[in-house]
DSSP file (Angstrom, degrees, kcal/mol; ACC not computed):
  #  RESIDUE AA STRUCTURE BP1 BP2  ACC     N-H-->O    O-->H-N    N-H-->O    O-->H-N    TCO  KAPPA ALPHA  PHI   PSI    X-CA   Y-CA   Z-CA
    1    1 A M     >        0   0    0      0, 0.0     4,-2.4     0, 0.0     5,-0.2   0.000 360.0 360.0 360.0 -37.3    0.0    0.0    0.0
    2    2 A A  H  >  +     0   0    0      2,-0.2     4,-2.5     1,-0.2     5,-0.2   0.929 360.0  48.6 -64.3 -44.1    2.9    2.4    0.8
    3    3 A K  H  > S+     0   0    0      1,-0.2     4,-2.4     2,-0.2    -1,-0.2   0.909 111.5  50.4 -61.2 -41.6    4.5    1.8   -2.7
    4    4 A R  H  > S+     0   0    0      1,-0.2     4,-2.9     2,-0.2    -1,-0.2   0.913 110.4  49.9 -62.2 -42.7    1.1    2.4   -4.3
    5    5 A S  H  X S+     0   0    0     -4,-2.4     4,-1.5     2,-0.2    -2,-0.2   0.905 110.1  49.9 -63.8 -42.2    0.6    5.6   -2.4
    6    6 A V  H  <>S+     0   0    0     -4,-2.5     5,-2.5     1,-0.2     6,-0.3   0.928 113.7  46.4 -60.9 -45.2    4.1    6.9   -3.3
    7    7 A S  H ><5S+     0   0    0     -4,-2.4     3,-1.7     1,-0.2    -2,-0.2   0.919 109.3  53.1 -63.9 -45.6    3.4    6.1   -7.0
    8    8 A M  H 3<5S+     0   0    0     -4,-2.9    -1,-0.2     1,-0.3    -2,-0.2   0.800 113.4  44.9 -61.4 -28.3   -0.1    7.7   -6.9
    9    9 A N  T 3<5S-     0   0    0     -4,-1.5    -1,-0.3    -5,-0.2    -2,-0.2   0.269 110.4-122.2 -99.4  10.6    1.5   10.9   -5.5
   10   10 A N  T < 5S+     0   0    0     -3,-1.7    -3,-0.2     1,-0.1     3,-0.2   0.891  71.1 131.7  50.9  47.0    4.4   10.8   -8.0
   11   11 A M    >>< +     0   0    0     -5,-2.5     4,-2.4     1,-0.1     3,-2.0   0.148  21.3 117.3-112.4  17.6    7.0   10.8   -5.2
   12   12 A Q  T 34 S+     0   0    0     -6,-0.3    -1,-0.1     1,-0.3    -5,-0.1   0.797  76.0  53.6 -57.9 -30.3    9.2    7.9   -6.4
   13   13 A D  T 34 S+     0   0    0     -3,-0.2    -1,-0.3     1,-0.2     3,-0.1   0.592 119.2  33.7 -81.0  -9.3   12.2   10.2   -6.7
   14   14 A K  T <4 S+     0   0    0     -3,-2.0     2,-0.4     1,-0.2    -2,-0.2   0.635 114.8  51.8-116.3 -22.8   11.9   11.3   -3.1
   15   15 A I     <  -     0   0    0     -4,-2.4     2,-0.5    -9,-0.1    -1,-0.2  -0.971  56.5-168.1-126.6 129.2   10.5    8.3   -1.2
   16   16 A E        -     0   0    0     -2,-0.4     2,-0.5    -3,-0.1    -4,-0.0  -0.972   9.8-155.7-115.9 123.4   11.9    4.8   -1.1
   17   17 A I        -     0   0    0     -2,-0.5     2,-0.6     2,-0.0    -2,-0.0  -0.855   5.1-160.4 -97.5 127.2    9.8    2.0    0.4
   18   18 A I        -     0   0    0     -2,-0.5     2,-1.1     2,-0.1    -2,-0.0  -0.938   4.0-165.1-110.5 115.8   11.7   -1.0    1.7
   19   19 A N        +     0   0    0     -2,-0.6     2,-0.3     2,-0.0    -2,-0.0  -0.763  45.9 116.8-101.0  87.5    9.6   -4.1    2.1
   20   20 A E  S    S-     0   0    0     -2,-1.1     2,-0.4     0, 0.0    -2,-0.1  -0.992  76.2 -92.2-151.3 147.9   11.9   -6.2    4.3
   21   21 A D    >>  -     0   0    0     -2,-0.3     3,-2.3     1,-0.2     4,-0.6  -0.526  38.2-137.6 -61.8 122.0   12.0   -7.7    7.7
   22   22 A I  G >4 S+     0   0    0     -2,-0.4     3,-0.7     1,-0.3    -1,-0.2   0.792 101.4  59.7 -57.6 -29.9   13.7   -5.0    9.7
   23   23 A K  G 34 S+     0   0    0      1,-0.2     4,-0.4     2,-0.1    -1,-0.3   0.650  98.7  59.9 -75.1 -13.2   15.8   -7.6   11.5
   24   24 A N  G <> S+     0   0    0     -3,-2.3     4,-1.7     1,-0.2    -1,-0.2   0.684  82.6  82.1 -85.0 -19.1   17.3   -8.8    8.2
   25   25 A L  T <<>S+     0   0    0     -3,-0.7     5,-1.9    -4,-0.6     3,-0.3   0.910  91.2  46.8 -58.1 -47.5   18.8   -5.4    7.2
   26   26 A P  T >45S+     0   0    0      0, 0.0     3,-1.4     0, 0.0    -1,-0.2   0.906 112.7  50.3 -62.1 -38.4   22.0   -5.8    9.3
   27   27 A Q  T 345S+     0   0    0     -4,-0.4    -2,-0.2     1,-0.3    -3,-0.1   0.772 104.7  58.4 -69.3 -25.1   22.6   -9.3    8.1
   28   28 A K  T 3<5S-     0   0    0     -4,-1.7    -1,-0.3    -3,-0.3     3,-0.1   0.369 116.3-114.2 -85.5   6.0   22.2   -8.2    4.5
   29   29 A G  T < 5 -     0   0    0     -3,-1.4     2,-0.1     1,-0.2    -2,-0.1   0.849  42.9-168.7  66.7  34.4   25.1   -5.8    4.9
   30   30 A W      < +     0   0    0     -5,-1.9    -1,-0.2     1,-0.2    -2,-0.0  -0.369  20.7 162.0 -60.5 124.1   22.8   -2.8    4.5
   31   31 A T        +     0   0    0     -2,-0.1    -1,-0.2    -3,-0.1     2,-0.1   0.529  32.5 113.1-121.0 -12.9   25.0    0.3    4.1
   32   32 A K        -     0   0    0      1,-0.0     2,-0.4    48,-0.0    -2,-0.0  -0.380  53.1-151.1 -65.2 138.6   22.6    2.9    2.5
   33   33 A K        -     0   0    0     -2,-0.1     2,-0.3    46,-0.0    46,-0.2  -0.886   6.6-151.0-114.4 145.6   21.8    5.8    4.9
   34   34 A F  E     -a   79   0A   0     44,-3.2    46,-3.0    -2,-0.4     3,-0.1  -0.807  19.4-142.1-117.4 154.3   18.6    7.8    4.8
   35   35 A D  E    S+     0   0A   0     -2,-0.3    49,-2.6     1,-0.2     2,-0.4   0.799  90.3  23.1 -77.3 -32.5   17.6   11.4    5.7
   36   36 A V  E     -a   84   0A   0     47,-0.2     2,-0.4     2,-0.0    -1,-0.2  -0.996  57.2-168.8-141.7 139.4   14.3   10.3    7.3
   37   37 A V  E     -a   85   0A   0     47,-2.1    49,-2.9    -2,-0.4     2,-0.4  -1.000   9.9-169.1-125.0 130.9   12.8    7.2    8.8
   38   38 A V  E     +a   86   0A   0     -2,-0.4     2,-0.4    47,-0.2    49,-0.2  -0.976  12.9 176.7-119.2 130.9    9.0    7.1    9.5
   39   39 A T  E     -a   87   0A   0     47,-2.5    49,-1.8    -2,-0.4    -2,-0.0  -0.991  31.0-177.2-141.5 145.4    7.6    4.3   11.6
   40   40 A N        -     0   0    0     -2,-0.4     3,-0.1    47,-0.2    49,-0.1  -0.680  34.9-176.1-131.8  74.6    4.3    3.1   13.1
   41   41 A P        -     0   0    0      0, 0.0    22,-0.1     0, 0.0    27,-0.1  -0.078  39.3 -69.5 -74.7 171.6    5.5    0.0   14.9
   42   42 A P        -     0   0    0      0, 0.0    19,-0.2     0, 0.0    20,-0.2  -0.375  44.2-151.4 -57.3 137.6    3.5   -2.5   16.9
   43   43 A Y        +     0   0    0     18,-0.4     2,-0.4    17,-0.3    19,-0.2   0.816  66.5  70.6 -84.5 -32.5    2.1   -0.8   20.0
   44   44 A K  B    S-f   62   0B   0     17,-2.9    19,-2.5     4,-0.1     3,-0.1  -0.706  76.3-125.3 -99.7 135.9    1.8   -3.7   22.4
   45   45 A K    >   -     0   0    0     -2,-0.4     3,-1.3    17,-0.2    19,-0.1  -0.384  48.7 -85.0 -64.4 152.1    4.6   -5.6   24.1
   46   46 A L  T 3  S+     0   0    0     17,-0.3    -1,-0.1     1,-0.3     3,-0.1  -0.330 115.8  21.5 -59.2 141.7    4.4   -9.3   23.6
   47   47 A N  T 3  S+     0   0    0      1,-0.3     2,-0.3    -3,-0.1    -1,-0.3   0.736 103.3 104.8  68.3  26.0    2.1  -11.0   26.1
   48   48 A T    <   +     0   0    0     -3,-1.3    -1,-0.3     2,-0.1    -4,-0.1  -0.965  67.6   9.3-129.4 152.8    0.2   -7.9   26.9
   49   49 A G  S    S-     0   0    0     -2,-0.3     2,-0.4    -3,-0.1    -2,-0.0  -0.018 104.8 -39.7  72.7 178.2   -3.3   -6.8   25.9
   50   50 A L        -     0   0    0      1,-0.1     2,-1.0    -3,-0.0    -2,-0.1  -0.643  49.4-148.5 -80.9 128.9   -5.9   -9.0   24.1
   51   51 A L        +     0   0    0     -2,-0.4     2,-0.3    -4,-0.0    -2,-0.1  -0.812  46.2 131.2 -97.7  95.8   -4.5  -11.3   21.4
   52   52 A S        +     0   0    0     -2,-1.0     2,-0.1     2,-0.1    -2,-0.0  -0.927  29.7  47.5-140.8 165.5   -7.3  -11.5   18.9
   53   53 A G  S    S-     0   0    0     -2,-0.3    -2,-0.0     4,-0.1     2,-0.0  -0.357  88.6 -38.4  97.6-179.3   -7.8  -11.2   15.2
   54   54 A D     >  -     0   0    0     -2,-0.1     4,-2.4     1,-0.1     5,-0.2  -0.203  64.6 -96.3 -77.5 173.5   -6.0  -12.6   12.2
   55   55 A E  H  > S+     0   0    0      1,-0.2     4,-2.7     2,-0.2     5,-0.2   0.874 122.0  55.0 -60.3 -40.9   -2.2  -13.0   12.0
   56   56 A K  H  > S+     0   0    0      1,-0.2     4,-2.2     2,-0.2    -1,-0.2   0.920 110.9  45.2 -60.1 -44.0   -1.7   -9.8   10.1
   57   57 A N  H  > S+     0   0    0      2,-0.2     4,-1.7     1,-0.2     5,-0.2   0.901 112.2  51.8 -67.0 -40.2   -3.5   -7.8   12.8
   58   58 A L  H  X S+     0   0    0     -4,-2.4     4,-2.6     1,-0.2     6,-0.2   0.936 112.3  45.7 -59.8 -46.3   -1.6   -9.6   15.6
   59   59 A I  H  < S+     0   0    0     -4,-2.7     5,-0.3     1,-0.2     6,-0.3   0.877 113.6  49.0 -65.7 -38.3    1.7   -8.8   14.0
   60   60 A S  H  < S+     0   0    0     -4,-2.2   -17,-0.3    -5,-0.2    -1,-0.2   0.767 121.0  35.1 -73.9 -23.9    0.8   -5.2   13.3
   61   61 A R  H  < S+     0   0    0     -4,-1.7   -17,-2.9   -19,-0.2   -18,-0.4   0.737 115.9  48.6-101.0 -27.2   -0.4   -4.6   16.9
   62   62 A H  B >< S-f   44   0B   0     -4,-2.6     2,-2.9    -5,-0.2     3,-0.5  -0.874  85.3-110.6-122.2 149.2    1.9   -6.7   19.1
   63   63 A E  T 3  S+     0   0    0    -19,-2.5   -17,-0.3    -2,-0.3    -4,-0.1  -0.363  73.1 126.6 -74.7  64.9    5.7   -7.1   19.2
   64   64 A I  T 3  S+     0   0    0     -2,-2.9    -1,-0.2    -5,-0.3     3,-0.1   0.885  81.1  21.7 -88.5 -46.4    5.5  -10.6   17.8
   65   65 A K  S <  S+     0   0    0     -3,-0.5     2,-0.3     1,-0.3   -42,-0.1   0.700 136.2   7.5 -97.5 -24.2    7.9  -10.3   14.8
   66   66 A C        -     0   0    0     -4,-0.3    -1,-0.3    -7,-0.2     2,-0.2  -0.987  67.3-136.0-155.3 157.2    9.9   -7.2   16.1
   67   67 A T     >  -     0   0    0     -2,-0.3     4,-2.2    -3,-0.1     5,-0.2  -0.575  34.6-102.0-108.8 170.8   10.2   -5.1   19.2
   68   68 A L  H  > S+     0   0    0      1,-0.2     4,-2.6     2,-0.2     5,-0.3   0.906 125.0  54.2 -55.6 -42.8   10.4   -1.4   19.9
   69   69 A E  H  > S+     0   0    0      1,-0.2     4,-2.6     2,-0.2     5,-0.3   0.900 106.0  51.5 -61.0 -42.3   14.2   -1.9   20.4
   70   70 A D  H  > S+     0   0    0      2,-0.2     4,-2.3     1,-0.2     5,-0.3   0.931 112.0  47.3 -58.9 -46.2   14.5   -3.6   16.9
   71   71 A I  H  X S+     0   0    0     -4,-2.2     4,-2.2     2,-0.2    -2,-0.2   0.944 117.1  40.1 -62.4 -50.7   12.7   -0.7   15.2
   72   72 A V  H  X S+     0   0    0     -4,-2.6     4,-2.4     2,-0.2    -2,-0.2   0.905 115.5  50.8 -70.7 -41.0   14.7    2.1   16.9
   73   73 A S  H  X S+     0   0    0     -4,-2.6     4,-2.0    -5,-0.3    -1,-0.2   0.942 114.3  43.2 -61.9 -48.4   18.1    0.3   16.7
   74   74 A T  H  X S+     0   0    0     -4,-2.3     4,-1.8    -5,-0.3    -1,-0.2   0.897 112.1  54.4 -65.4 -39.5   17.7   -0.4   13.0
   75   75 A S  H  X S+     0   0    0     -4,-2.2     4,-1.1    -5,-0.3    -1,-0.2   0.915 108.5  49.1 -59.6 -42.8   16.4    3.1   12.3
   76   76 A S  H  < S+     0   0    0     -4,-2.4     3,-0.3     1,-0.2    -1,-0.2   0.896 109.6  52.7 -62.6 -40.2   19.5    4.5   14.0
   77   77 A N  H  < S+     0   0    0     -4,-2.0    -1,-0.2     1,-0.2    -2,-0.2   0.818 114.9  40.0 -66.6 -30.9   21.7    2.3   11.9
   78   78 A I  H  < S+     0   0    0     -4,-1.8   -44,-3.2    -5,-0.1     2,-0.3   0.517  97.3  94.9 -99.1  -4.6   20.2    3.4    8.6
   79   79 A L  E  < S-a   34   0A   0     -4,-1.1   -44,-0.2    -3,-0.3     2,-0.1  -0.650  74.8-123.7 -85.5 141.7   19.8    7.1    9.5
   80   80 A K  E >   -     0   0A   0    -46,-3.0     3,-2.4    -2,-0.3    51,-0.3  -0.440  48.3 -80.8 -68.4 155.3   22.4    9.6    8.4
   81   81 A D  E 3  S+     0   0A   0      1,-0.3    51,-0.2    -2,-0.1    -1,-0.1  -0.420 123.8  16.4 -56.8 135.0   23.8   11.7   11.3
   82   82 A Y  E 3  S+     0   0A   0     49,-2.2    -1,-0.3     1,-0.3    50,-0.1   0.558  96.1 144.8  70.3  12.7   21.3   14.4   12.1
   83   83 A G  E <   -     0   0A   0     -3,-2.4    48,-2.3   -49,-0.1     2,-0.3  -0.400  51.4-108.6 -73.1 159.0   18.7   12.5   10.1
   84   84 A S  E     -aB  36 130A   0    -49,-2.6   -47,-2.1    46,-0.2     2,-0.4  -0.715  24.8-162.9 -98.3 141.1   15.1   12.7   11.3
   85   85 A F  E     -aB  37 129A   0     44,-2.8    44,-3.0    -2,-0.3     2,-0.4  -0.987   7.5-171.0-122.6 125.0   13.1    9.9   13.0
   86   86 A Y  E     +aB  38 128A   0    -49,-2.9   -47,-2.5    -2,-0.4     2,-0.4  -0.964   6.2 179.1-121.4 134.2    9.3   10.0   13.2
   87   87 A M  E     -aB  39 127A   0     40,-2.4    40,-2.6    -2,-0.4     2,-0.5  -0.994  20.1-157.4-137.1 141.2    7.2    7.6   15.2
   88   88 A V  E     + B   0 126A   0    -49,-1.8     2,-0.3    -2,-0.4    38,-0.2  -0.969  38.7 140.2-109.0 129.1    3.5    7.2   15.9
   89   89 A H  E     - B   0 125A   0     36,-2.2    36,-2.5    -2,-0.5   -46,-0.1  -0.860  52.0 -76.0-153.8-173.4    2.8    5.2   19.0
   90   90 A K    >   -     0   0    0     -2,-0.3     3,-1.8    34,-0.2    34,-0.2  -0.764  34.2-128.4 -96.8 140.4    0.7    4.9   22.1
   91   91 A P  G >  S+     0   0    0      0, 0.0     3,-1.9     0, 0.0     4,-0.3   0.811 104.7  67.1 -58.5 -31.5    1.2    7.3   25.1
   92   92 A E  G 3  S+     0   0    0      1,-0.3     4,-0.2     2,-0.1     3,-0.2   0.669 101.3  49.2 -67.0 -13.4    1.4    4.4   27.6
   93   93 A R  G <> S+     0   0    0     -3,-1.8     4,-2.6     1,-0.1    -1,-0.3   0.311  78.9 108.6-102.0   7.4    4.7    3.4   25.9
   94   94 A L  H <> S+     0   0    0     -3,-1.9     4,-2.7     1,-0.2     5,-0.3   0.876  76.0  49.6 -56.8 -45.4    6.3    6.9   26.0
   95   95 A V  H  > S+     0   0    0     -4,-0.3     4,-2.2     1,-0.2    -1,-0.2   0.932 113.3  47.5 -62.0 -44.7    8.9    6.2   28.7
   96   96 A D  H  > S+     0   0    0      1,-0.2     4,-2.6     2,-0.2     5,-0.2   0.926 112.5  50.3 -58.8 -45.5   10.0    3.1   26.9
   97   97 A I  H  X S+     0   0    0     -4,-2.6     4,-2.6     1,-0.2    -2,-0.2   0.943 111.5  45.6 -60.8 -51.2   10.2    4.9   23.6
   98   98 A L  H  X S+     0   0    0     -4,-2.7     4,-2.2     1,-0.2    -1,-0.2   0.889 113.9  49.9 -62.8 -39.5   12.2    7.9   24.9
   99   99 A L  H  X S+     0   0    0     -4,-2.2     4,-2.3    -5,-0.3    -1,-0.2   0.944 113.0  45.5 -63.2 -48.8   14.7    5.6   26.7
  100  100 A V  H  X S+     0   0    0     -4,-2.6     4,-1.1     1,-0.2    -2,-0.2   0.867 110.6  54.8 -66.0 -36.9   15.2    3.3   23.7
  101  101 A M  H ><>S+     0   0    0     -4,-2.6     5,-2.8    -5,-0.2     3,-0.8   0.957 110.8  44.2 -60.7 -49.7   15.7    6.3   21.4
  102  102 A R  H ><5S+     0   0    0     -4,-2.2     3,-1.7     1,-0.3    -2,-0.2   0.891 108.5  57.4 -63.6 -38.8   18.4    7.8   23.6
  103  103 A E  H 3<5S+     0   0    0     -4,-2.3    -1,-0.3     1,-0.3    -2,-0.2   0.775 110.6  46.0 -60.2 -24.5   20.1    4.4   24.0
  104  104 A N  T <<5S-     0   0    0     -4,-1.1    -1,-0.3    -3,-0.8    -2,-0.2   0.043 121.4-103.6-110.3  24.4   20.3    4.4   20.2
  105  105 A K  T < 5S+     0   0    0     -3,-1.7    27,-3.0     1,-0.2     2,-0.6   0.728  81.0 128.6  63.3  26.1   21.6    7.9   19.6
  106  106 A I  E   < -C  131   0A   0     -5,-2.8    25,-0.3    25,-0.3    -2,-0.2  -0.942  49.2-150.3-110.1 110.8   18.3    9.3   18.5
  107  107 A E  E     -C  130   0A   0     23,-2.6    23,-2.1    -2,-0.6     2,-0.2  -0.687  16.0-122.5 -86.0 122.4   17.5   12.4   20.6
  108  108 A P  E     +C  129   0A   0      0, 0.0    28,-0.6     0, 0.0    21,-0.3  -0.446  40.1 164.6 -61.9 129.1   13.8   13.1   21.1
  109  109 A K  E     +     0   0A   0     19,-3.3    29,-2.8     1,-0.4     2,-0.4   0.723  57.2  23.9-117.2 -39.3   13.1   16.6   19.8
  110  110 A E  E     -Cd 128 138A   0     18,-1.9    18,-2.6    27,-0.2     2,-0.4  -0.994  56.2-173.8-138.1 142.3    9.4   17.1   19.5
  111  111 A L  E     +Cd 127 139A   0     27,-2.1    29,-2.9    -2,-0.4     2,-0.4  -0.999   4.7 178.2-135.3 133.3    6.4   15.4   21.2
  112  112 A R  E     -C  126   0A   0     14,-2.4    14,-3.3    -2,-0.4     2,-0.4  -0.970  17.9-145.2-141.5 124.7    2.8   15.8   20.3
  113  113 A F  E     -C  125   0A   0     27,-0.4    30,-2.6    -2,-0.4     2,-0.4  -0.697  14.1-147.1 -88.1 138.7   -0.2   14.1   21.9
  114  114 A V  E     -Ce 124 143A   0     10,-2.9     9,-2.0    -2,-0.4    10,-1.3  -0.901  12.7-169.6-109.3 132.7   -3.2   13.3   19.7
  115  115 A Y  E     - e   0 144A   0     28,-3.1    30,-2.7    -2,-0.4    31,-0.3  -0.971  23.2-145.3-122.2 133.8   -6.7   13.4   21.1
  116  116 A P  S    S+     0   0    0      0, 0.0    30,-2.7     0, 0.0     2,-0.3   0.952  91.0   6.5 -59.5 -47.4   -9.8   12.1   19.3
  117  117 A Y  S >  S-     0   0    0      4,-0.2     3,-1.7    28,-0.2    30,-0.1  -0.908  86.3-102.0-132.8 160.1  -11.9   14.9   20.9
  118  118 A K  T 3  S+     0   0    0     28,-0.5    29,-0.1    -2,-0.3    -1,-0.1   0.841 120.0  37.0 -51.5 -43.1  -11.0   17.9   23.0
  119  119 A N  T 3  S+     0   0    0      2,-0.1    -1,-0.3    -4,-0.0     2,-0.1   0.284  99.2  98.3 -99.7  11.2  -12.0   16.3   26.4
  120  120 A D  S <  S-     0   0    0     -3,-1.7     2,-0.2     1,-0.1     3,-0.0  -0.348  81.2 -95.9 -85.5 173.0  -10.9   12.8   25.6
  121  121 A K        -     0   0    0      1,-0.1    -4,-0.2    -2,-0.1     2,-0.1  -0.604  49.7 -92.7 -82.7 152.2   -7.7   11.1   26.8
  122  122 A S        -     0   0    0     -2,-0.2    -7,-0.2    -7,-0.2    -1,-0.1  -0.425  39.1-178.5 -63.6 136.2   -4.8   11.0   24.3
  123  123 A N        +     0   0    0     -9,-2.0     2,-0.3     1,-0.2    -8,-0.2   0.500  64.9  29.6-115.3  -7.9   -4.8    7.9   22.2
  124  124 A L  E     - C   0 114A   0    -10,-1.3   -10,-2.9   -34,-0.2     2,-0.4  -0.979  59.8-153.3-144.5 158.0   -1.6    8.5   20.2
  125  125 A V  E     -BC  89 113A   0    -36,-2.5   -36,-2.2    -2,-0.3     2,-0.5  -1.000   9.0-151.0-132.6 136.0    1.7   10.3   20.5
  126  126 A L  E     -BC  88 112A   0    -14,-3.3   -14,-2.4    -2,-0.4     2,-0.4  -0.907  19.0-171.3-104.9 129.9    3.7   11.7   17.6
  127  127 A I  E     -BC  87 111A   0    -40,-2.6   -40,-2.4    -2,-0.5     2,-0.4  -0.973  12.7-167.4-128.6 134.3    7.5   11.8   18.2
  128  128 A K  E     +BC  86 110A   0    -18,-2.6   -19,-3.3    -2,-0.4   -18,-1.9  -0.980  14.2 176.8-117.0 133.4   10.3   13.4   16.2
  129  129 A G  E     -BC  85 108A   0    -44,-3.0   -44,-2.8    -2,-0.4     2,-0.4  -0.894  19.5-144.0-128.8 162.7   13.9   12.5   17.0
  130  130 A V  E >   -BC  84 107A   0    -23,-2.1   -23,-2.6    -2,-0.3     3,-1.9  -0.994  24.3-119.9-129.5 126.1   17.2   13.5   15.5
  131  131 A K  E 3  S+ C   0 106A   0    -48,-2.3   -49,-2.2    -2,-0.4   -25,-0.3  -0.471  99.4   0.6 -65.9 129.0   20.1   11.1   15.2
  132  132 A C  T 3  S+     0   0    0    -27,-3.0    -1,-0.3    -2,-0.2   -26,-0.1   0.658  99.2 152.4  65.8  19.4   23.1   12.5   17.1
  133  133 A G    <   -     0   0    0     -3,-1.9    -1,-0.2   -28,-0.3     3,-0.0  -0.310  48.7-106.0 -74.0 162.2   21.1   15.5   18.1
  134  134 A K        -     0   0    0      1,-0.1     2,-0.2    -3,-0.1    -1,-0.1  -0.593  47.4 -85.8 -85.6 151.5   21.7   17.6   21.2
  135  135 A P  S    S+     0   0    0      0, 0.0     2,-0.2     0, 0.0    -1,-0.1  -0.376  74.0 121.0 -62.2 125.5   19.3   17.2   24.2
  136  136 A F        -     0   0    0    -28,-0.6     2,-0.5    -2,-0.2    -2,-0.0  -0.515  36.8-163.2 179.4 116.6   16.2   19.5   23.9
  137  137 A L        -     0   0    0     -2,-0.2     2,-0.5   -27,-0.0   -27,-0.2  -0.927   1.0-163.8-113.3 127.8   12.6   18.3   23.9
  138  138 A K  E     -d  110   0A   0    -29,-2.8   -27,-2.1    -2,-0.5     2,-0.7  -0.943   9.1-150.8-109.1 125.0    9.8   20.5   22.8
  139  139 A V  E     -d  111   0A   0     -2,-0.5   -27,-0.2   -29,-0.2     2,-0.1  -0.867  20.1-150.3 -96.0 116.6    6.2   19.5   23.7
  140  140 A L        -     0   0    0    -29,-2.9   -27,-0.4    -2,-0.7     3,-0.1  -0.342  27.9 -81.8 -83.4 164.3    3.9   20.8   21.0
  141  141 A D        -     0   0    0      1,-0.1    -1,-0.2   -29,-0.1     0, 0.0  -0.259  61.0 -87.6 -59.5 152.0    0.2   21.8   21.5
  142  142 A P        -     0   0    0      0, 0.0     2,-0.6     0, 0.0   -28,-0.2  -0.251  33.7-132.4 -60.9 150.0   -2.2   18.9   21.4
  143  143 A L  E     -e  114   0A   0    -30,-2.6   -28,-3.1    -3,-0.1     2,-0.5  -0.940  18.8-160.7-105.6 115.6   -3.6   17.7   18.1
  144  144 A I  E     -e  115   0A   0     -2,-0.6    12,-0.4   -30,-0.2     9,-0.2  -0.860   4.7-166.3 -99.0 124.6   -7.4   17.3   18.3
  145  145 A V        +     0   0    0    -30,-2.7     8,-2.8    -2,-0.5     2,-0.3   0.930  68.1  31.7 -79.3 -46.9   -8.8   15.1   15.5
  146  146 A Y  B     -G  152   0C   0    -30,-2.7   -28,-0.5   -31,-0.3     6,-0.2  -0.873  69.5-141.0-117.9 145.8  -12.6   15.9   15.7
  147  147 A N    >   -     0   0    0      4,-3.1     3,-1.8    -2,-0.3     6,-0.1  -0.259  45.7 -83.3 -88.8-175.4  -14.5   19.0   16.7
  148  148 A E  T 3  S+     0   0    0      1,-0.3    -1,-0.0     2,-0.1   -31,-0.0   0.643 128.4  59.3 -66.7 -14.5  -17.7   19.1   18.7
  149  149 A N  T 3  S-     0   0    0      2,-0.2    -1,-0.3     3,-0.1     3,-0.1   0.219 117.6-110.4 -96.0  13.5  -19.8   18.4   15.6
  150  150 A N  S <  S+     0   0    0     -3,-1.8     2,-0.3     1,-0.3    -2,-0.1   0.775  81.7 122.7  61.2  28.0  -18.0   15.1   15.0
  151  151 A E  S    S-     0   0    0      1,-0.1    -4,-3.1    -4,-0.0    -1,-0.3  -0.785  76.0 -79.5-111.6 159.6  -16.2   16.5   12.0
  152  152 A Y  B     -G  146   0C   0     -2,-0.3    -6,-0.3    -6,-0.2    -7,-0.1  -0.296  54.2-110.7 -56.2 141.3  -12.5   16.8   11.4
  153  153 A S     >  -     0   0    0     -8,-2.8     4,-2.3    -9,-0.2     5,-0.2  -0.250  27.6-106.1 -67.7 162.4  -11.0   19.7   13.2
  154  154 A D  H  > S+     0   0    0      1,-0.2     4,-2.2     2,-0.2     5,-0.2   0.883 121.2  52.6 -58.2 -39.3   -9.7   22.7   11.3
  155  155 A E  H  > S+     0   0    0      2,-0.2     4,-2.3     1,-0.2    -1,-0.2   0.912 108.2  49.2 -66.6 -41.2   -6.1   21.6   11.9
  156  156 A I  H  > S+     0   0    0    -12,-0.4     4,-2.6     1,-0.2     5,-0.2   0.918 110.7  51.3 -62.9 -42.2   -6.7   18.1   10.6
  157  157 A L  H  X S+     0   0    0     -4,-2.3     4,-2.5     1,-0.2    -2,-0.2   0.897 109.7  50.0 -61.5 -39.8   -8.3   19.5    7.5
  158  158 A K  H  X S+     0   0    0     -4,-2.2     4,-2.6     2,-0.2    -1,-0.2   0.903 110.0  50.9 -64.5 -40.8   -5.3   21.8    7.0
  159  159 A I  H  X S+     0   0    0     -4,-2.3     4,-2.1     2,-0.2    -2,-0.2   0.941 113.1  44.9 -61.4 -47.8   -2.9   18.8    7.4
  160  160 A Y  H  X S+     0   0    0     -4,-2.6     4,-1.4     1,-0.2    -2,-0.2   0.890 112.6  51.8 -63.5 -39.6   -4.9   16.8    4.8
  161  161 A E  H  X S+     0   0    0     -4,-2.5     4,-0.6    -5,-0.2     3,-0.3   0.915 110.0  49.0 -63.2 -43.2   -5.1   19.8    2.5
  162  162 A K  H >< S+     0   0    0     -4,-2.6     3,-0.9     1,-0.2    -1,-0.2   0.894 110.2  51.5 -62.8 -40.5   -1.3   20.2    2.7
  163  163 A G  H 3< S+     0   0    0     -4,-2.1    -1,-0.2     1,-0.2    -2,-0.2   0.758 103.1  59.5 -68.6 -24.7   -0.8   16.5    2.0
  164  164 A A  H 3<        0   0    0     -4,-1.4    -1,-0.2    -3,-0.3    -2,-0.2   0.655 360.0 360.0 -78.8 -15.6   -3.0   16.7   -1.1
  165  165 A K    <<        0   0    0     -3,-0.9    -1,-0.2    -4,-0.6    -2,-0.1   0.476 360.0 360.0 -80.2 360.0   -0.8   19.3   -2.8
């Protein structure tokens, strides 16, 4: 789906999608370095939460095939120095995420909590890190997805509009 999206948006010259088991990259002698890594890894540690659904959903939600450590370590290895690392994850894993990022020379730089509605609890966190960056973390304003009319918020509409250009 990612390759199709890149193609549909004519971004083949700017975005490279690698469809490979992340744990295989070091064994394959991967030497290419990237400016940016974007990841939406499995949210749940193995043996936590409800294990239900088909195998694809289990793998996408739980650390069955790879762990947070695998994702961040490999991302650090394939990022250029001062390259950007972006992650979407669950707020309950934030301490683990920040610790693993620092252990792998990716300095957390920006943090943004996402809320479905203004008075709900945050259900996602957006994190930006920089490989070999200096310590300084900026917490951005919350991102509210829906307004009181159950429609996308103005900010979400602006994000989608920007992405469509």
